C-alpha positions as CSV (number, residue, x, y, z in Angstrom):
1,M,-11.2,-24.7,57.0
2,G,-14.5,-24.4,55.1
3,G,-16.6,-21.4,54.4
4,R,-17.8,-19.2,51.6
5,G,-15.4,-17.5,49.1
6,P,-14.8,-13.8,49.1
7,R,-17.6,-11.5,48.0
8,L,-17.2,-10.2,44.4
9,E,-19.3,-7.3,43.3
10,P,-20.0,-6.8,39.5
11,G,-17.4,-4.4,38.1
12,E,-15.5,-4.2,41.4
13,A,-12.3,-5.7,39.9
14,L,-12.4,-3.5,36.9
15,T,-12.9,-0.3,39.0
16,A,-10.2,-1.3,41.5
17,N,-7.7,-1.7,38.7
18,G,-8.5,1.5,36.9
19,V,-10.2,-0.2,34.0
20,G,-13.2,1.6,32.5
21,C,-15.9,0.4,30.1
22,F,-17.3,1.9,27.0
23,A,-20.0,1.3,24.4
24,W,-20.1,2.8,20.9
25,D,-23.0,2.8,18.4
26,P,-21.5,3.3,14.9
27,A,-24.9,4.0,13.3
28,T,-25.5,7.1,15.5
29,G,-22.0,7.9,16.6
30,R,-23.2,7.8,20.2
31,L,-20.6,6.8,22.8
32,A,-21.2,5.9,26.5
33,L,-18.3,5.9,29.0
34,D,-18.5,4.9,32.6
35,A,-16.9,7.0,35.4
36,V,-13.5,5.2,35.3
37,A,-13.3,5.5,31.5
38,R,-13.9,9.2,31.7
39,T,-11.1,9.4,34.2
40,V,-8.8,7.5,31.9
41,F,-9.4,10.1,29.2
42,D,-9.3,12.9,31.7
43,L,-12.6,14.3,30.3
44,L,-14.3,17.2,32.0
45,P,-18.1,17.1,32.3
46,E,-18.5,20.1,30.0
47,E,-16.5,18.2,27.3
48,L,-19.0,15.4,27.1
49,T,-21.8,15.4,24.5
50,G,-22.1,11.6,24.3
51,R,-20.4,11.3,20.9
52,A,-17.2,9.5,19.8
53,D,-15.7,12.8,18.7
54,D,-15.6,13.8,22.4
55,L,-12.4,11.7,22.6
56,R,-10.6,13.3,19.7
57,P,-9.0,16.2,21.7
58,R,-7.7,13.6,24.2
59,I,-6.1,11.2,21.7
60,H,-2.8,11.9,19.9
61,P,-3.6,12.7,16.2
62,E,-1.4,9.9,14.8
63,D,-3.1,7.4,17.2
64,W,-6.5,8.7,16.3
65,A,-5.8,7.8,12.7
66,L,-4.8,4.3,13.8
67,L,-7.9,3.8,15.9
68,S,-10.0,5.1,13.0
69,G,-8.5,2.4,10.8
70,L,-9.3,-0.3,13.4
71,S,-12.9,1.1,13.7
72,A,-13.3,0.9,9.9
73,D,-12.1,-2.7,10.0
74,L,-14.8,-3.5,12.6
75,L,-17.6,-1.8,10.7
76,A,-16.6,-3.5,7.4
77,G,-16.7,-6.9,9.1
78,R,-12.9,-7.6,8.6
79,R,-12.5,-8.2,12.4
80,D,-14.8,-8.8,15.4
81,T,-12.3,-7.7,18.1
82,Y,-9.4,-5.3,18.5
83,S,-6.6,-4.5,20.9
84,A,-4.6,-1.2,20.7
85,F,-2.1,0.9,22.5
86,F,-2.5,4.6,22.0
87,R,-1.5,7.9,23.6
88,V,-3.9,10.0,25.7
89,L,-3.3,13.7,26.1
90,P,-4.7,14.7,29.5
91,Q,-5.3,18.2,30.9
92,D,-1.8,18.5,32.3
93,G,-0.3,18.1,28.8
94,R,1.8,15.0,29.8
95,S,0.9,12.2,27.4
96,R,0.5,8.7,28.7
97,W,0.0,5.3,27.1
98,T,-3.4,3.7,27.3
99,H,-4.7,0.3,26.2
100,A,-8.2,-0.5,24.9
101,R,-9.8,-3.8,23.9
102,G,-13.1,-3.9,22.1
103,S,-15.5,-6.4,20.6
104,V,-18.5,-6.2,18.2
105,V,-21.9,-7.1,19.6
106,R,-24.4,-7.9,16.9
107,E,-28.0,-7.0,17.7
108,P,-30.6,-9.7,17.0
109,R,-32.7,-9.7,13.8
110,G,-30.4,-7.3,11.9
111,G,-30.6,-4.6,14.5
112,G,-27.1,-3.3,13.8
113,I,-23.9,-3.6,15.9
114,R,-22.4,-2.0,19.0
115,V,-18.7,-2.0,19.9
116,V,-18.2,-2.6,23.6
117,G,-14.9,-2.8,25.4
118,V,-12.6,-1.7,28.2
119,V,-9.9,0.9,28.5
120,G,-7.2,1.6,31.0
121,D,-3.9,3.2,31.8
122,A,-1.2,0.9,30.2
123,T,1.7,2.4,32.2
124,P,1.6,-0.1,35.1
125,D,1.7,-3.1,32.7
126,L,4.9,-2.1,30.8
127,A,6.7,0.6,32.9
128,H,9.2,-1.9,34.4
129,S,10.9,-2.7,31.1
130,A,13.6,-0.3,30.0
131,L,14.1,-0.7,26.3
132,R,17.6,-0.2,25.0
133,L,19.5,-0.5,21.8
134,P,23.3,-1.0,21.9
135,G,24.9,2.3,23.1
136,E,21.6,4.0,23.9
137,E,20.1,5.2,27.1
138,A,16.9,3.7,28.4
139,R,13.8,4.6,26.4
140,D,10.2,4.8,27.3
141,P,8.9,1.3,26.3
142,L,5.4,2.4,25.7
143,R,6.4,5.3,23.5
144,A,8.7,3.0,21.5
145,L,5.9,0.4,21.2
146,G,3.5,3.1,19.9
147,E,6.0,4.5,17.4
148,G,6.7,0.9,16.1
149,A,2.9,0.2,15.8
150,L,2.4,3.4,13.8
151,A,5.2,2.4,11.5
152,L,3.5,-1.0,11.0
153,A,0.2,0.7,10.4
154,R,1.7,2.7,7.5
155,A,3.1,-0.4,5.8
156,M,1.3,-1.2,2.5
157,S,2.9,-4.6,1.7
158,V,4.5,-7.6,3.4
159,R,7.9,-6.3,2.2
160,E,7.3,-3.0,3.9
161,V,6.3,-4.8,7.2
162,S,9.6,-6.7,6.9
163,A,11.5,-3.5,6.4
164,V,10.0,-2.0,9.7
165,L,11.1,-5.1,11.6
166,G,14.7,-4.6,10.4
167,D,14.7,-0.8,11.1
168,E,15.4,0.9,14.4
169,V,11.8,1.9,14.8
170,G,10.9,-1.9,14.7
171,L,13.7,-3.1,16.9
172,R,13.4,-0.4,19.6
173,P,10.1,-1.5,21.1
174,L,11.7,-4.7,22.4
175,G,15.3,-3.6,22.6
176,A,16.0,-6.5,20.2
177,K,19.1,-7.3,18.1
178,A,17.2,-8.5,15.1
179,M,13.9,-10.0,14.0
180,S,12.8,-12.7,11.5
181,L,9.4,-13.1,9.9
182,G,7.7,-16.1,8.3
183,V,4.3,-15.8,6.6
184,L,1.9,-18.6,5.8
185,E,1.4,-19.1,2.0
186,Q,-0.7,-22.0,0.7
187,G,0.0,-24.1,3.8
188,R,3.7,-23.5,3.8
189,L,5.8,-21.0,5.8
190,Q,7.5,-18.5,3.5
191,M,10.5,-16.8,5.1
192,V,10.1,-13.1,4.4
193,R,12.9,-11.9,6.7
194,T,15.7,-14.0,8.1
195,V,18.7,-13.4,10.3
196,L,20.7,-15.9,8.4
197,A,23.0,-15.1,5.4
198,P,21.1,-14.9,2.1
199,D,23.1,-17.9,0.7
200,A,22.7,-20.1,3.9
201,A,22.9,-23.6,2.3
202,G,20.4,-26.1,3.5
203,F,18.0,-23.5,5.1
204,P,14.7,-23.4,3.2
205,R,13.1,-20.2,2.3
206,K,9.7,-22.1,2.1
207,S,9.0,-25.1,4.3
208,R,6.1,-27.3,5.4
209,L,4.6,-26.6,8.8
210,A,5.5,-30.2,9.9
211,D,9.2,-29.4,9.4
212,S,11.1,-28.8,12.7
213,W,12.2,-25.2,12.6
214,P,11.5,-22.6,15.3
215,L,9.0,-20.5,13.4
216,N,7.2,-23.5,12.0
217,D,6.8,-25.0,15.5
218,A,5.4,-21.7,16.8
219,V,2.8,-21.6,14.0
220,R,1.9,-25.3,14.3
221,T,1.4,-25.3,18.0
222,S,0.0,-21.8,18.3
223,S,2.3,-21.3,21.3
224,P,5.4,-19.1,21.8
225,L,8.8,-20.5,22.3
226,F,11.4,-18.8,24.5
227,F,15.1,-19.6,24.7
228,T,17.7,-17.9,27.0
229,S,20.3,-20.6,26.4
230,V,22.1,-21.2,23.1
231,H,22.8,-24.8,24.3
232,A,19.1,-25.5,24.9
233,F,18.2,-23.9,21.5
234,L,20.7,-26.0,19.6
235,D,19.7,-29.2,21.4
236,R,16.2,-28.7,20.0
237,Y,17.3,-27.5,16.6
238,P,20.7,-29.0,15.9
239,R,20.4,-28.3,12.1
240,L,20.7,-24.6,12.8
241,A,24.2,-24.9,14.4
242,R,26.0,-24.5,11.1
243,H,23.9,-21.5,10.2
244,R,24.8,-19.4,13.3
245,H,28.2,-18.1,12.0
246,G,28.2,-14.3,11.9
247,F,25.1,-14.1,14.1
248,E,25.7,-14.4,17.8
249,A,22.4,-13.9,19.6
250,T,22.2,-15.3,23.1
251,A,18.4,-15.4,23.5
252,G,15.4,-15.6,21.3
253,A,11.6,-15.8,21.2
254,F,9.4,-17.2,18.5
255,L,5.8,-16.1,18.6
256,P,2.8,-17.2,16.5
257,L,1.1,-14.4,14.5
258,V,-2.7,-14.7,14.9
259,D,-5.3,-12.0,14.1
260,D,-9.0,-12.6,14.4
261,G,-8.3,-16.3,14.9
262,D,-6.5,-16.6,11.6
263,P,-2.9,-18.0,11.8
264,L,-0.7,-15.8,9.6
265,G,2.9,-16.9,10.4
266,A,5.4,-16.4,13.1
267,L,7.8,-13.7,14.4
268,G,11.4,-14.4,15.6
269,I,12.9,-11.9,18.1
270,F,16.6,-12.1,19.0
271,Y,18.7,-10.6,21.8
272,D,22.4,-10.5,22.7
273,D,21.9,-9.1,26.2
274,R,19.3,-11.3,27.9
275,S,19.7,-14.2,30.3
276,V,16.1,-14.2,31.4
277,F,12.8,-12.9,30.1
278,T,10.8,-11.0,32.7
279,L,7.0,-10.7,32.9
280,A,7.3,-7.3,31.4
281,D,9.4,-8.7,28.5
282,H,6.7,-11.3,27.8
283,T,4.0,-8.6,27.9
284,L,5.9,-6.4,25.4
285,M,6.7,-9.3,23.0
286,K,3.0,-10.4,23.0
287,A,1.9,-6.8,22.4
288,W,4.4,-6.4,19.6
289,A,3.4,-9.7,18.0
290,K,-0.2,-8.6,18.0
291,A,0.8,-5.3,16.2
292,V,2.8,-7.3,13.7
293,A,-0.1,-9.8,13.1
294,R,-2.5,-7.0,12.5
295,A,-0.2,-5.4,10.0
296,V,0.5,-8.7,8.2
297,H,-3.2,-9.6,8.1
298,R,-4.0,-6.2,6.5
299,V,-1.2,-6.1,4.0
300,L,-1.8,-9.7,2.9
301,A,-5.3,-8.7,2.0
302,L,-4.0,-5.6,0.2
303,D,-1.4,-7.7,-1.7
304,R,-4.0,-10.1,-2.9
305,S,-6.4,-7.3,-3.9
306,R,-3.6,-5.5,-5.7
307,E,-2.7,-8.7,-7.5
308,I,-6.3,-9.1,-8.7
309,A,-6.6,-5.5,-9.6
310,S,-3.3,-5.5,-11.5
311,G,-4.3,-8.7,-13.4
312,L,-7.6,-7.2,-14.3
313,Q,-6.0,-4.0,-15.5
314,N,-3.3,-5.7,-17.5
315,S,-5.8,-8.0,-19.1
316,M,-7.4,-5.0,-20.7
317,L,-4.2,-3.6,-22.1
318,P,-2.9,-4.8,-25.5
319,R,-1.2,-8.2,-25.3
320,R,1.3,-7.4,-28.1
321,I,2.7,-4.2,-29.5
322,P,3.3,-4.3,-33.2
323,V,6.8,-4.5,-34.6
324,T,7.1,-1.9,-37.3
325,P,9.8,-1.2,-39.9
326,G,11.5,2.1,-39.3
327,G,10.6,2.5,-35.6
328,R,10.7,0.9,-32.1
329,I,8.1,1.1,-29.4
330,A,8.5,0.7,-25.6
331,V,5.5,0.7,-23.2
332,R,5.2,0.6,-19.4
333,Y,2.3,0.5,-17.0
334,R,2.3,0.5,-13.2
335,T,-0.7,0.2,-10.9
336,A,-1.1,2.5,-7.9
337,R,0.6,1.2,-4.8
338,Q,-1.4,3.2,-2.2
339,G,-4.3,1.1,-1.2
340,V,-6.2,-1.0,-3.8
341,R,-7.2,1.1,-6.8
342,V,-8.0,-0.1,-10.3
343,G,-7.2,2.7,-12.7
344,G,-8.4,3.6,-16.2
345,D,-5.0,4.4,-17.8
346,W,-4.3,2.7,-21.1
347,Y,-2.1,2.8,-24.2
348,D,-2.3,1.2,-27.6
349,A,-0.4,1.0,-30.9
350,V,-1.9,-0.3,-34.2
351,V,-0.6,-0.6,-37.8
352,L,-2.8,1.5,-40.0
353,P,-4.1,0.5,-43.5
354,D,-1.7,3.0,-45.2
355,G,1.3,1.4,-43.4
356,G,1.6,4.2,-40.8
357,L,1.3,3.7,-37.1
358,G,-1.5,4.8,-34.8
359,L,-0.6,5.6,-31.2
360,A,-3.0,6.3,-28.3
361,I,-2.8,6.9,-24.6
362,G,-5.6,7.8,-22.3
363,D,-7.2,7.8,-18.9
364,V,-10.8,7.1,-18.0
365,Q,-12.1,9.1,-15.0
366,G,-12.0,7.1,-11.7
367,H,-10.1,4.4,-9.9
368,D,-12.5,1.5,-9.7
369,I,-13.7,-1.6,-11.5
370,E,-16.0,0.5,-13.7
371,A,-13.1,2.7,-14.8
372,A,-11.1,-0.3,-15.8
373,A,-14.0,-1.9,-17.7
374,L,-14.7,1.4,-19.6
375,M,-11.0,1.7,-20.4
376,G,-11.1,-1.7,-22.0
377,Q,-14.1,-0.8,-24.1
378,V,-12.8,2.6,-25.2
379,R,-9.4,1.2,-26.1
380,V,-10.9,-1.6,-28.3
381,A,-13.3,0.9,-30.0
382,M,-10.5,3.4,-30.7
383,T,-8.3,0.5,-32.1
384,A,-11.2,-0.4,-34.4
385,Y,-11.7,3.2,-35.6
386,A,-8.0,3.6,-36.2
387,A,-7.7,0.3,-38.1
388,E,-10.5,1.5,-40.4
389,G,-8.1,4.4,-41.5
390,H,-10.0,7.3,-40.0
391,G,-8.1,10.6,-39.4
392,C,-7.1,11.7,-35.9
393,D,-10.0,14.1,-35.5
394,S,-12.5,11.4,-36.6
395,V,-11.1,8.7,-34.3
396,L,-11.4,10.9,-31.3
397,G,-14.9,12.1,-32.3
398,K,-16.1,8.5,-32.8
399,A,-14.6,7.4,-29.5
400,S,-16.2,10.3,-27.7
401,A,-19.6,9.4,-29.1
402,F,-19.0,5.7,-28.2
403,L,-18.2,6.6,-24.5
404,A,-21.2,8.9,-24.3
405,D,-23.5,6.2,-25.6
406,L,-22.5,3.9,-22.8
407,D,-24.3,6.2,-20.3
408,A,-21.5,5.7,-17.8
409,D,-21.4,9.3,-16.6
410,R,-17.6,9.2,-17.0
411,F,-15.3,11.1,-19.2
412,A,-11.8,10.2,-20.5
413,T,-8.8,12.1,-21.7
414,C,-6.8,10.8,-24.7
415,A,-4.1,11.7,-27.2
416,Y,-4.1,10.0,-30.6
417,L,-1.3,10.3,-33.1
418,R,-0.8,9.0,-36.7
419,V,2.9,8.6,-37.5
420,A,4.3,7.9,-41.0
421,L,7.6,6.3,-40.1
422,A,8.8,6.5,-43.7
423,T,8.7,10.3,-43.7
424,G,8.4,11.2,-40.1
425,E,5.2,13.1,-40.5
426,V,3.0,13.2,-37.4
427,R,-0.6,14.2,-37.1
428,A,-1.9,14.4,-33.5
429,A,-5.2,15.3,-31.9
430,N,-5.8,15.7,-28.2
431,A,-8.9,15.3,-25.9
432,G,-7.8,17.0,-22.8
433,H,-4.7,14.8,-22.2
434,P,-1.2,16.0,-21.1
435,P,0.9,17.0,-24.1
436,P,3.4,14.6,-25.7
437,L,7.1,15.2,-25.4
438,L,9.7,14.9,-28.1
439,R,13.3,14.1,-27.4
440,H,15.7,15.2,-30.2
441,A,18.8,13.3,-31.1
442,D,21.0,15.7,-29.1
443,G,18.9,15.0,-25.9
444,T,17.0,18.3,-25.8
445,V,13.3,17.9,-25.1
446,E,10.4,19.8,-26.7
447,C,6.8,19.8,-25.5
448,L,4.3,19.4,-28.4
449,R,1.4,21.7,-27.6
450,L,-1.4,20.1,-29.5
451,A,-4.6,21.8,-30.6
452,G,-7.1,20.5,-28.1
453,G,-10.6,19.4,-27.8
454,P,-12.8,18.4,-24.8
455,P,-12.5,15.1,-23.0
456,L,-14.1,12.0,-24.5
457,G,-17.6,11.1,-23.4
458,L,-19.3,14.5,-23.0
459,P,-22.8,14.7,-24.3
460,S,-23.1,15.6,-28.0
461,A,-25.8,18.1,-27.1
462,W,-23.1,20.3,-25.7
463,G,-21.6,20.8,-29.2
464,L,-18.0,20.4,-28.0
465,A,-16.9,17.3,-30.0
466,A,-14.4,19.0,-32.4
467,Y,-10.9,17.6,-32.3
468,P,-8.5,19.6,-34.6
469,Y,-5.2,18.0,-35.4
470,T,-1.7,19.4,-35.2
471,T,1.2,18.4,-37.5
472,A,4.8,17.7,-36.3
473,H,7.9,15.9,-37.6
474,L,9.7,13.0,-36.1
475,A,13.3,13.0,-37.4
476,P,15.5,9.9,-37.3
477,D,16.7,9.0,-33.8
478,E,14.1,11.2,-32.2
479,T,11.7,9.8,-29.6
480,L,8.1,10.6,-28.9
481,L,6.8,10.1,-25.3
482,L,3.1,9.7,-24.5
483,Y,2.2,9.4,-20.8
484,S,-0.6,9.5,-18.3
485,D,-0.9,12.1,-15.5
486,G,0.3,9.6,-12.9
487,L,3.8,10.2,-14.2
488,V,3.8,13.9,-13.6
489,E,1.1,14.9,-11.0
490,K,1.6,15.1,-7.3
491,P,-1.0,16.3,-4.7
492,G,-0.8,20.0,-4.2
493,E,1.8,20.6,-6.9
494,D,1.3,22.7,-10.1
495,F,1.1,20.5,-13.2
496,D,3.9,22.5,-15.0
497,V,6.3,21.6,-12.1
498,G,5.7,17.9,-12.7
499,L,5.9,18.3,-16.5
500,S,9.3,20.1,-16.1
501,R,10.5,17.2,-13.9
502,L,9.4,14.7,-16.5
503,A,11.1,16.6,-19.3
504,A,14.4,16.7,-17.4
505,A,14.3,13.0,-16.7
506,F,13.4,12.3,-20.3
507,S,16.3,14.4,-21.5
508,S,18.9,12.9,-19.1
509,G,17.7,9.3,-19.4
510,P,19.8,6.5,-20.9
511,P,19.9,6.2,-24.7
512,D,18.5,2.6,-24.9
513,L,14.7,2.8,-25.3
514,E,13.8,0.0,-22.9
515,E,16.2,1.4,-20.3
516,L,14.8,4.8,-20.7
517,A,11.3,3.5,-20.1
518,D,12.4,1.8,-16.9
519,H,14.2,5.0,-15.8
520,L,11.1,7.2,-16.3
521,L,8.7,4.8,-14.6
522,G,11.1,4.1,-11.7
523,S,12.0,7.7,-11.0
524,L,8.8,9.5,-11.6
525,A,5.9,7.1,-10.9
526,G,5.5,8.0,-7.3
527,G,7.5,5.3,-5.5
528,P,6.0,2.6,-3.2
529,L,3.2,4.9,-2.1
530,A,2.0,6.1,-5.5
531,E,-1.6,7.2,-5.3
532,D,-2.2,7.0,-9.1
533,D,-1.5,4.5,-11.8
534,A,0.9,5.5,-14.5
535,A,1.3,4.5,-18.2
536,L,3.8,5.5,-20.9
537,L,4.4,4.8,-24.6
538,M,7.5,5.8,-26.5
539,L,8.2,5.6,-30.2
540,R,11.7,6.1,-31.6
541,R,12.2,6.5,-35.3
542,D,15.1,4.6,-36.6
543,G,18.2,6.4,-37.7
544,T,18.0,5.4,-41.3
545,D,15.2,6.5,-43.7
546,I,13.6,3.4,-45.2
547,L,12.9,5.3,-48.4
548,T,16.5,5.9,-49.2
């Protein structure tokens, strides 16, 4: 029979399926919601002012942070679209999962951007899948998916993304037994996480995309692969038969990881209790793959930026530390791990004209390229002044004038010490830097409270550029520790608490100087989420006096 097709009104399908529309203008903060979208967020008329902050009371605080990060990516041009699951807190207090998709619309002739999209209740899409881990009761799939996505959003490196995939919070969203992860690296697939034994012979950790392995095929074809039969899987990949010992999955899925059109790698998901994948399973796996792809895309950019920042920073530190009769030196430096921050911490050691040793440690204000550049200039200037044989007070005074003349509107803290290793005499001056520590031969630790002056770089018109020196003695087998504040300070904590923690670690650390340096940096520099860079320099005077 002929005839016309059914009538379709604009927006009718969206409204009938409970999907609302929104538009957001980042420049003004104005937000427009249609009637369905207002229902999704359960917003009362009196709560509406037409601004994005209207939604804040209705979105879970953790998810608001996630959405804010996605918005920042859109505004920075790092992505043109987004897709996110998040929790809405309606009037009745019972949270429910919601899904939103948005795209950037660029106005003509540089007129700015708008973000337009759709939002709807996600419960009907995913409520039919009961997520289980072995021995557990059924869990809310949407809640598990959201918790996993938040864990991925907190990851700051590819290694941390891999750790989430192997943890309960990563396995729970899909009720999976295990997951594997491959990431594209210079045209090859690098296995970051594998379910095979670490010493699996014949299984490459890095392979060409043309090689026939499950994750490679998913990346190359941009299509997911699903297997609910071990026989069918091994028929396609017979080389994997000898690698299955000790891992008895009965079903698996291999999904390409793509974000903003960029292929990033592939995700393997393995089950031991599936004989068929339902539509809900497919929906969950695709949603999880999107979350993993977003995280991988973000941390790959962070890893590359950190590598560049670390290379820049290290290039401005001394390439060699002098070998001096009568003493040994150990140095360490570690960049911040939280985000991408280039710091201004530095250390240096120079042999002086009289045969003594000049030691310096400092920190230029700020965490950016300018701070690193200034650090390099100040370090070189101080080395030059020290090599000319100036006293401690003069070296700091000249360095302060040098930094002030750069008109950088930055200051720097610094401690500079002259050590005569033959006698153990120490002369030290300080420009607002944390005090050195001295470990005696018996392991007790003393804090050297130095006479202090102002930070380097303050205007000479202020009349504050005096740097008196303090004398001390370094006995045989004693160790001096110079350090930057990244080794002691924590947000919201009193400085003396961190200093006591450093002194205790310095006292109890191993006797070997290099091992002691590793111990201090590893235990006190803030771990994988350190917000500040950290530097240390240690000098140990030999146990025999070279004059005897």
